[in-house]
C-alpha positions, 0 to 999 in steps of 0.5 A: 893233497896235503895242506901246508902252512908257511910261518915266515918268521920261524921259517917253518913249513907245516903239514896240517893234521891229519895228513901223515904223508907228503911227497917231494914233488907235492912239497915243491909244487906248493912252495912254488905256489907260495913264492909266486903270491904277490905278498911273497915276491920280494921274499928270499927263495925258500927252496931249490930242486934238482933231478929228473936227469935221464939215466937212459931207457926212459929212467930219470933221477929222483928229485932232490929238494933243498930247503934254503936259509934255515927253512924246515918242514914240520908235521903238526903236533899230535895230542898223544899219547900215541906217536904218529908216524909221518912220511916224506917220500918220492925223493930226497929232502935236504936242509941248508943252514941259515946265514951260510955262504952260497959257495960253501954251504953247510947242511942240517936236519930239514925236519923240525920236531913236533910232539908225538910225531915221528918222521921217516924219509925215503931217500932215492938216488934214482927213479923208484921201482914203481915210477920206472914201471909206470914210465916204461908201461906208458912208453908202449902206448897201450900195446907192443909195436912190431915191424919185421924190418926193424933192427931190434929184437928181444924183450928188454925195454925199450924194445917193442915201443914205438921208439924201437919196434920189435922185429918178430912176433914171438918177442912181441907176444912175450912182451905183451904177456909180460906187460899185460898188453893184448894189442899189437901195432903192426908196421908194414906186413905181418904173417901170423903162424903157429907157436903162440896163443893169440886168442882175443888179441888185437892186431892194428895195422897202419892202413889198408894200403900200408899193412897186410896181415896174413893168417896161416891155418895153423895160427890160433886167433880165436876171437881175435880182432883186426883193424886197418889192414889188408886181411887174408888167410884163415880165421878161427871163428868169432873174429872181429874185422873192422875197417879192413880190405878183405880178399880171400879169407876163410872160416869167417864168423863174427863181425866184419864192419866197414870193410871193403870186399876186394876180388876174392872169396870170403868163406864162412865157417864154424857153425856161427853167424857171420855179420857184415855191417856197413861193408862195400864191394871193392870190385869195379864194374859187373864183377863181384866179390864172393861169399862162400856160405860154407855148405851148412851150419852158417847163417849170414846177415849183411846190413847196409851193404853197397855194391855187388855180391855173389852167394855160393855153396849153401846146402843147410837150412840156415837163413841169409838176410841182406839189406842193400843200400844200393847193389846187386845180389847174384845167386849161384843156383847150382850150389845154393840149394837150401835155407831161406835168403831174404833180400831187401833194399834198393837193388836187384837179385839175379841168377849168377849164370843167366843174369835173369831176375829172380822173383820170390819163390823156391829154387832147387830147395832154396827159398828166396824172398825178394823184397828189393825195390826192383824185385817188388816192381817186377813181381807186380808187373809179372802178376799184373801180366799173368794173374786175374785182373778186375777193372772197376770202371765206375771207380777207376780201380784195377785189382790184381789177384793172386794165382788162386784168382780170389785173393787180392794182391794190389789195387791202384787208381787208373788215374794215379801213377804207379807210386800210388799202388796199394798192396792188399 
């Protein structure tokens, strides 16, 4: 900010060196601050300003500042011999002569001369181009707003702003490319088809109950992100889906975060890992959503999952890790025949057809590591029933051995409850 001094007797506002530029808005603000000081409250007004009237489309008229009663602006003199060019920008500056009738004033030069200083004024009758661009850019609120039920189409401002949502994805994409946006705000529903490259773009719905975003198989949405909507269709890999409701969704790799898995099937693909973070089943009762593991090539990590989930179609060697907050994992043994599945947490693992508990072991080529709370307890009960047991009556300690009869698995005091069991 330029430093100003005010000379009341001479009626000079001086811009102190080494500043070489002042804007009309800055000059107006500092004059008003000066007039508002206690010592100056009884002094005549120094300036008045007008402008910023709307011209339409978010464009405003530039500022015109009038210095009253002979006040003038001066840049502090320079020592020379080189002349310094100083600028007044951002509007119009007018000087009203001293002692004039307010009803019929005359005007003079509002700039007072000073040694080795040349002053240039940039006049404007409306907002500058840079101001217009900044105003329009801010009006989009960080992205293009799209509502297929809107009456507005095309790419001319303000179409695509919240004030006038654009009604088709083609124009929305064109606006985003022109303005440098990567986000599209979706009001209501949207179907994404082929025709444009939506790689790494972001689509944000109103909510899971207000917006459905359907993605056709031909759409190019590689690395795209989707938020706060019902999502269905086909992704192109390395997607991020957050706070959404998922029904039938194909080719999932990347991240699903804080999503509800409603009735339907999520199919993995793309030979990439899929990560489900803090997700929930949205299916009440004993039914569950399904994850089709896509045969081979895809690994799966589900962290802090709540509710039931059914795993199908796994033939490859890739691993699956599921950490349950509370829930149930169903495994379709007929189609899950490869790799390793590790399940931990508070829940159980069962056969999807029989409903039988599945202990750790190998099933049709698939290795299951059942480390759930119920799994550990049932495994222990199973081993206690079928394996070698030795009771040390003097120490009141029972030892349960592995199937080889020599490797100890558990020890517990017969006087303690089951929670005191010590794995060996």
